[in-house]
C-alpha positions in Angstrom: 34.0 -21.2 -19.7 30.3 -20.3 -19.7 28.2 -20.8 -16.6 24.9 -22.6 -16.8 21.8 -20.7 -15.8 20.2 -22.2 -12.6 17.2 -24.4 -13.1 13.7 -23.6 -11.9 14.1 -25.9 -8.9 17.4 -24.3 -8.0 15.9 -20.8 -8.2 13.0 -21.8 -6.0 15.1 -23.6 -3.4 17.6 -20.8 -3.2 15.0 -18.1 -2.8 12.4 -19.7 -0.5 13.4 -17.3 2.3 11.9 -14.5 0.3 8.4 -16.0 0.9 9.0 -16.2 4.6 10.3 -12.6 4.7 7.3 -11.3 2.8 4.7 -13.2 4.8 6.3 -12.1 8.1 6.4 -8.5 7.0 2.8 -8.7 6.0 1.5 -10.3 9.2 2.8 -7.3 11.2 0.3 -5.1 9.3 -2.9 -7.2 9.0 -5.4 -8.5 11.6 -4.4 -11.6 13.5 -7.3 -13.5 11.8 -5.2 -13.7 8.6 -3.8 -17.2 8.1 0.0 -17.5 7.8 -0.3 -20.8 6.0 -2.6 -19.5 3.3 -0.3 -16.5 2.7 2.7 -18.8 2.6 1.0 -21.1 0.1 0.2 -18.1 -2.2 3.7 -16.8 -1.8 5.3 -20.1 -2.6 3.2 -20.5 -5.7 4.2 -17.1 -6.9 7.8 -17.9 -6.4 7.5 -21.1 -8.5 5.7 -19.1 -11.3 8.3 -16.4 -11.1 11.1 -19.0 -11.5 9.4 -20.4 -14.5 8.8 -17.0 -16.1 12.2 -15.5 -15.3 14.3 -14.2 -18.1 18.0 -13.7 -17.0 18.7 -11.7 -20.2 16.8 -8.8 -18.8 19.5 -8.1 -16.3 17.0 -7.9 -13.4 18.2 -9.9 -10.4 15.9 -12.9 -9.8 15.4 -12.0 -6.1 14.1 -8.5 -6.9 11.8 -9.9 -9.6 10.5 -12.7 -7.4 9.9 -10.4 -4.5 7.6 -8.2 -6.5 5.7 -11.3 -7.8 5.4 -12.7 -4.3 4.1 -9.4 -2.8 1.5 -9.1 -5.6 0.3 -12.6 -4.9 0.0 -11.9 -1.2 -2.2 -8.8 -1.9 -4.4 -10.9 -4.2 -4.7 -13.6 -1.4 -5.7 -10.9 1.1 -8.4 -9.7 -1.3 -9.8 -13.2 -1.7 -10.0 -13.5 2.1 -12.2 -10.5 2.4 -15.8 -11.5 1.5 -17.3 -8.0 1.3 -16.7 -5.5 -1.4 -16.2 -1.8 -0.5 -19.7 -1.1 -1.7 -21.1 -3.8 0.5 -19.3 -2.5 3.5 -20.6 1.0 2.8 -24.2 -0.3 2.6 -23.8 -2.1 5.9 -22.5 1.0 7.6 -25.2 3.2 6.0 -27.9 0.9 7.2 -26.6 0.7 10.7 -26.2 4.5 11.0 -29.7 5.1 9.6 -31.3 2.5 11.9 -29.6 4.1 14.8 -30.8 7.6 14.0 -34.4 6.6 13.3 -34.5 4.5 16.5 -33.4 7.6 18.5 -35.9 9.8 16.7 -39.0 7.5 16.7 -38.3 5.8 20.0 -38.8 2.4 18.4 -37.2 0.1 15.9 -37.9 1.6 12.4 -39.7 -0.5 9.7 -38.1 -1.5 6.5 -40.1 1.0 4.6 -39.0 3.8 6.9 -35.4 2.7 6.5 -35.7 2.7 2.7 -37.2 6.2 2.7 -34.5 7.6 5.0 -31.8 6.0 2.8 -33.4 7.1 -0.4 -33.7 3.6 -1.8 -36.2 0.8 -2.0 -37.1 -2.0 0.5 -35.2 -4.6 -1.6 -32.0 -2.7 -1.2 -32.6 -2.5 2.6 -33.1 -6.2 2.7 -29.9 -6.9 0.8 -28.0 -4.6 3.2 -29.5 -6.4 6.2 -28.4 -9.8 4.8 -24.9 -8.5 4.3 -24.9 -7.2 7.9 -26.1 -10.6 9.2 -23.4 -12.4 7.2 -20.7 -10.1 8.6 -21.6 -10.7 12.2 -22.6 -14.4 11.9 -19.2 -15.6 13.3 -19.4 -13.2 16.2 -23.0 -14.2 17.1 -22.1 -17.9 16.9 -19.6 -17.4 19.7 -21.3 -14.8 21.9 -24.3 -12.7 21.0 -23.4 -9.9 23.4 -20.0 -9.5 21.8 -21.7 -9.3 18.3 -24.0 -6.5 19.6 -21.1 -4.4 20.9 -18.3 -4.8 18.3 -18.1 -2.1 15.7 -16.3 -2.8 12.4 -14.7 0.6 11.9 -11.2 -0.8 11.4 -9.8 -1.0 7.8 -9.9 -4.3 6.2 -6.8 -6.3 5.3 -6.6 -5.0 1.8 -6.9 -1.3 2.9 -4.2 -1.9 5.6 -1.8 -3.4 3.1 -2.4 -0.7 0.4 -1.7 2.0 3.0 1.5 0.2 4.1 2.5 -0.2 0.4 2.1 3.5 -0.2 4.2 4.3 2.8 6.8 1.8 1.6 7.1 3.6 -1.8 6.9 7.0 -0.2 9.9 6.2 2.0 11.8 5.0 -1.0 10.9 8.2 -3.0 12.0 10.5 -0.2 15.3 8.7 0.4 16.0 8.9 -3.4 15.4 12.6 -3.8 18.4 14.8 -4.7 20.2 15.8 -1.6 19.0 19.4 -1.3 15.4 18.4 -2.0 15.6 15.6 0.5 17.0 17.9 3.2 14.0 20.3 2.7 11.4 17.6 2.7 12.7 15.8 5.8 13.3 19.2 7.5 9.8 20.6 6.9 7.7 17.5 7.1 9.6 15.1 9.4 11.7 17.2 11.6 9.4 20.2 12.0 12.2 22.6 11.2 11.5 26.2 10.1 12.1 27.5 6.6 14.6 30.1 8.1 16.6 27.4 9.7 16.8 25.3 6.5 17.7 28.4 4.5 20.7 29.1 6.8 21.8 25.5 6.6 21.6 25.4 2.8 23.0 28.9 2.3 20.0 30.1 0.3 17.1 32.5 0.8 13.8 31.5 2.4 12.0 31.9 -0.9 14.4 29.5 -2.5 13.6 26.9 0.2 9.9 27.3 -0.6 10.8 26.7 -4.3 12.8 23.6 -3.4 9.9 22.3 -1.3 7.5 22.8 -4.3 9.9 21.1 -6.6 10.4 18.2 -4.2 6.7 17.6 -3.7 6.1 17.6 -7.5 8.9 15.1 -8.0 7.6 12.9 -5.2 4.1 13.0 -6.6 5.2 11.9 -10.0 7.7 9.4 -8.6 5.0 7.7 -6.6 2.4 7.9 -9.4 4.8 6.5 -12.0 4.7 3.2 -10.1 1.3 3.2 -8.3 -1.0 5.3 -10.6 0.8 5.7 -13.9 -2.3 7.4 -15.5 -1.9 10.3 -13.1 1.6 11.2 -14.4 1.1 14.3 -16.6 2.8 14.2 -20.0 5.8 16.5 -20.5 6.4 19.0 -23.4 9.9 17.6 -24.1 10.0 13.9 -23.5 13.6 13.7 -24.9 14.9 16.7 -22.9 17.4 16.7 -20.1 14.9 17.4 -17.4 12.7 14.4 -18.4 15.7 12.1 -18.5 16.6 13.1 -15.0 13.0 12.5 -13.9 13.0 9.0 -15.5 16.3 8.3 -13.8 14.7 9.3 -10.5 11.7 7.0 -11.1 14.0 4.1 -11.8 16.0 4.8 -8.7 12.8 4.8 -6.6 11.8 1.4 -8.0 15.3 0.0 -7.3 15.3 1.3 -3.7 11.7 0.0 -3.0 12.6 -3.4 -4.4 15.8 -3.5 -2.4 14.0 -2.6 0.8 11.4 -5.3 0.1 14.0 -7.9 -0.5 15.8 -6.9 2.7 12.5 -7.2 4.7 12.4 -3.5 5.7 8.8 -2.7 6.7 7.3 0.8 6.2 6.8 1.3 9.9 10.5 1.1 10.6 12.8 4.1 10.5 15.6 3.2 8.1 19.0 3.9 9.6 21.0 3.1 6.6 20.1 2.8 2.9 22.6 2.2 0.2 20.5 2.5 -2.9 21.6 5.2 -5.3 20.1 8.7 -5.0 19.6 11.1 -7.9 21.9 14.0 -8.0 20.4 17.5 -8.3 
C-alpha cells in the first residue's frame, strides 16, 4: 500500500512552528526595534513557498528544507528594514568625524567647502552625506532633540548582527563535526586554553604532531565554512576524485546536516551545545 504525499496545506500547517522558532531565535540577536509581526509574515510566506516548491524525491526532509528557506527570508526582511546601505553609513560616519575634528581645530563650525576639502570630495557629496545624516536621526529628533544630539550609532545594524550570528552558527557546526582528534586539538587550544604539551600527552603524540593537527584542522574548518558561506573561496584540488577529496566532501555535507539540524531544533549560536547527535567525520 503506497502512502500519499502530504498536500501543500498539510505541510504548512504541520510545520508552522518552524516560523515561530526561527523568529524567536532571530529576535534574541537583533535590536528591539525589529518587528516580530513583520518577521513572522516573511517567514510564513517562505514556508508556503517552500511547501509549493518541495520535491520529496530529493530525500531531504521538508523541515530541514523549509528551515533554510525561512531563515533566508528573515535575512532578506532584515535587509529591507535597514534604509541605509553600508556606503551611506560610512559617509555619515566620515562626515561626523571630519566635522568634529575641524570644529576642534578651527574653534567654530566648519563650512561645507572646508568639509569637502578635508574629506577629499566635493560640496555636493557633503550635502548628500548631510541629508543622509538628517534622515538617520529624524526619528530621534522628533522625540527629543537632546537625545538625538547624544546618541552615537556605532552598533552594528540588524543585517550585520545576523550575519555574524550566522557565521558563528556554521562555525559551531563545523567544529563539532571535525574528526575526533582534530576537534580535541581545536577545542583544547582555542576554547579551553590548554597547552600544546598537555594535548600531546592526552593524545599520545609529539608536540609537533599537535601543531600539525591544528594546522590541518584550521584548513578543514576554513574550507568547510567557505563551502557553504563563500564557495568561491574554496581552492580547487589536484585530485577531485581522490580519497582525500571524498573525505572533505563528506565533511562538508556533515557540516551542512548538523547546521540544519541545529536550526530546526532552535539552537542559537550563543548557546553552548551540551549534546549534539549529528554525525561526525572519522579521521
